[in-house]
N, C-alpha and C positions, 0 to 999 in steps of 0.2 A: 423393551429396551430402556435402560436407565438414563438419567440425565447426563449430559456431557460434563466430564470432570473439569474443574476450574483451570487446570494446567493447559487445556486445549485453547483457552481464550487468551493466553499470554503471547503477544506478538512483540518481537524485538524492537526496542525504540530506535529511532533514526540517530545517526551520528552526524554532527555538524562540524565542518572545518577540521577534519582530521589531518594530521601532519603525516606526509608520506616519507618512507614506506609505512603503510598501515596494514595491520593484520588483526582480524577479529573472529571470534567464534560465531557461527550461525546457529541461533537457538533452534533446536529441533531438526537441524540439517535441512537438506533440500527435499521438498515434497512437491507432488504434482499441483500446479496452480500457484506456487510461491513465486514472487517477483522481487528482484533487487533493482532499485532505482539509484543511479549515480548521476549527480549534477555537478558540473564543474566547468573549468576552462582549460583549453590547451595552451601551454606556454608558447610565447612568440618564437622561441628558438627550439621548439620541441623536435626530437628525433623519434621517440617512441614512448609508449606506456603500456601497461598490462594490468588486467584484472584476472586473478587466478582463483578458481574454486577448487580448494585443496582438501585432501583426505588427511587432516591433522595439521599441526603447526610446528613440528620439530624442525630444527636446523640441520642436525646430523643424526641419522641420514635424512636427506631431503624428502619431504612427503610426496606421495603421488598427487598429481594435478589432473582432475577429471576434465576441466575446461580451462584452457589457457587462451585468453582473448587479448591479442597483441597488435594494436594499431601502430603502423610505422609511416613516418612522414617524409623520409628521404626519397629521392628519385620520384617514382610514381606512388603516391600514398595508397596503402592497402592494409588489410587486416590478415594476420596469421592466427588460425585456431589450431590447437594441438592438444595432445594428452601426454603427460609424463607418467610412466609406469616403471617401477623398480629402478629409478634413476636414469632411465633412457627415454628420450623423446620418440614418439611414434611418427608415422608419416603425417606431415602437416597439410592443412588445407588453406589455400590462399583465396581471399575474397577481394577483388579489385574495386576501384571506384569508391574509395573511402569518403563518406560525406562529412568528415571532420576536417577542420582547417586550423592551422596555427593561429593563435591569438584570439580564437572565437570560443564562445560559451557552447556547452553541449549538454544533452540529456540522454543517457543510456538507460535502456530498460531491458533487463534479462528476465525472460519468462520461461520457467522450467516445466517440462512435461515429464513423462515417465523416464525417458533416457536421452532427452535432447533439450537444447536450449534455443529459443528464438531471441534475437536481439534487434531492438529498434533503436534508431539514432534520430533524436529530435522529433520523435513521434512517428517516424516512418520505418516500416520493417526493412531490415538490412540483410540479415543472414539467419540461417538455421544450421546448427551444428550438433551432430550426434556424438555423445561421449562414448568412449570405449571402456569406461569404468562405470560401475553402478553409481548413479547420483545419490543413492541412499548412504553411500560412504562419505559424502562431502559434508564437512562440519566447520569449514574455515574459509574465509575469503580474504585475499590480499590484494592491495593496490600499490603499484610501483610506477615510477617514471615521471615523465615531463608534463604533468598536469597539476592544477590546483583543484582540489575537491571541495565543493561547498557543502554537499550533504550526500549521505548514503542511507537509503531507507529500505526496509524489508516489508513488503506488502503482499496482499493476497488478491487473486482474481475473483470475479463474481461467481459464487458457488451455485447460483440459480440458473446459470446460462451456459451449459456445457457445449451447446451447438454454435456459440458465437464465433464468427469467422473474422471480424475486424479486430485490429490490434487493441488491447486494453488501454484505457486512458490512465496515465499516471501524472496527476497534477503536480507541479513543482512544490516541494516542501519549503515552508518559510519559517524562519526562526525570529521570534520577537517582532513580528510584523504588526504595525499599528493598525493596518487594515483588518486584522483578524482578532483585535482586542475583544474580550468578552465583557459585557453582553454584546453579541454579534448578530447583525441582521444581514441575511443573504437574500437579495431580491429574486423573485421568480416572476418576471414581467409577463411571461406567456402562460403562467399557471403550470399545472402538471398534467401529464397524459399517461396512458397505459404504456408500460415498459420504460418509463423514465426512471432514472436512478439518481440518488443523492448520496454522496460519499463524504464522510466527515472523518478527518484524521487529527489526532491530538494527544495530549498527555494529561492524565489526571493529576491534580495538585497534591502536594505532600499530605495535607490534613483536610481531606474533602468532606463536605457535608452532603451536597447534592449537586446535580446538574440536570438540565432538561433541553430537549429539542422540541420546538413548537412550530406547527404549520398554521399560518394566520391568513384570514381573508382580509382583515383590517386590524388596526391596533386593539380594537375592543372585542373582536371575535376570534377565538382560538379553537377551532373545531377538533384539533388533534394534538396531543402532547405525549412525548416519550420522556419519562423521568426516572432518574436513578437516585435512590436515597441510600446513603452509606450507613446511616444510623440503624435503619430497619433491614438493610441489605436486600432491597427490593427494586426490581426494574419493572416499571408499570407503563402500560398504554392507558391513556385517558382520553375519552372522546366527549365532546360537548356539542351535540348536533343542534340543540336549542337551549333556551334559558331554563326550561322546565325539566329537561332530561339529560342525564350524564351517565357515563359508564366507565368503569376502570377494570383492567384485566392484567394480571401478573404475566410477565413475558417468559421468564425462565425459572426452573426449579432451583438452580444455583445462581448466585450473584456473580456476574462475570467481570466486574471492574475492580481494579486494585489501585491504591495510592501510588503515584509516581510510575504508573505503567502506561505505555503507549497503547492507543486503541485505533481501530479502523472500523467505523460504523457504516453499514451499507443499508439504505432503504430502497426497495424496488417497488414501483407502482404496478399493481396488477388490476384486473377488472374487478372493482368493488373491494379491494383489499390492498394492504401493504405487506411485503415480505421484508424480514429483517435478518441481517447477518452481522456478526461481530468477529473481526479478525479471521474472516473466511469460514466461520462456523455458522450454519443456518440456525436461526432462533424461531422459526415458524412464521406464521402470518397473522395479521389482525384485520378482521373484516370491517369495512367502512362503507356499507351500502348507501348511506345518506350523504356522504361527502362529495361535494362538487369540486372535483380537482381543478377545473379550469378557473375557479374563483380563488384558488390559493395564490397569494401574491408574495408571501415572505416566509422564510425559514429563520426562526429565532433560536439562538443558542445562549443559554445562561448558566451560571454556576461556576463550580470549582474545576475548570479545565483550561488548559492552554491549547490553542488551535494551531495546527500546522498547515492545513489546507481544507477547503470546503469546495466541493465540485458538484454541479448539477447539470 
């Protein structure tokens, strides 16, 4: 089996503060494990809004809509889900007890399976809807109605944990946050343990030279570092178990980072090793038999990237 081609590592960048109505192409369409995160606020006088996952973006004829997600706030607030096929709506499904309120902020997460979508509202599962059209046909998303959208992001679920039953965590995306300025230090007060995950989402700068993620026990001891060098086009693990011994290992045959490209980096702790994924694509594991995870106190991120979220 050959190396994963670079195109597989391209994940669509987030959109911040789009003006509604807003319609955009979904890079690569909808695939199993892809997530769409929408953060915003319901307007104070809102009647309704909708998020449509469409098969194309034409105006005439109107494209098929595989998933029509339509919260309505008049009378008893509820959500209508439906499918538009050949210009006709099919039988709608109504979901009562809408946990969205006028004038309040919200976070919607759409998690796609083979032929259905699960939707969480503010981190809590709300509904599951089975599309009556193949999700592989969907290549466009549109947002309309009485909301203000702060951001829409295209994410991937953990590729190492197919048996996971709880809802995926989607940390809010932040634009130009002073708290995420690079160099950035993310504290790990309880250290790390088996099955812990670290997720880093950000954007590579226009003319990058390098960036790195380091796990530190203290400012003077960095037992493990993941570094990307754009000059040599190499992604490397480096371990420094003690002053006299160090080891470096190349991660991937192809260099998966690109200038001005969004990335979602996932580190998963396993017993004696780390697993790594980029944009939902596994990049293998790195053995760390001598690393004392409970002594790791900080994650440091340095170099030519802009950060949107760091989650552990």
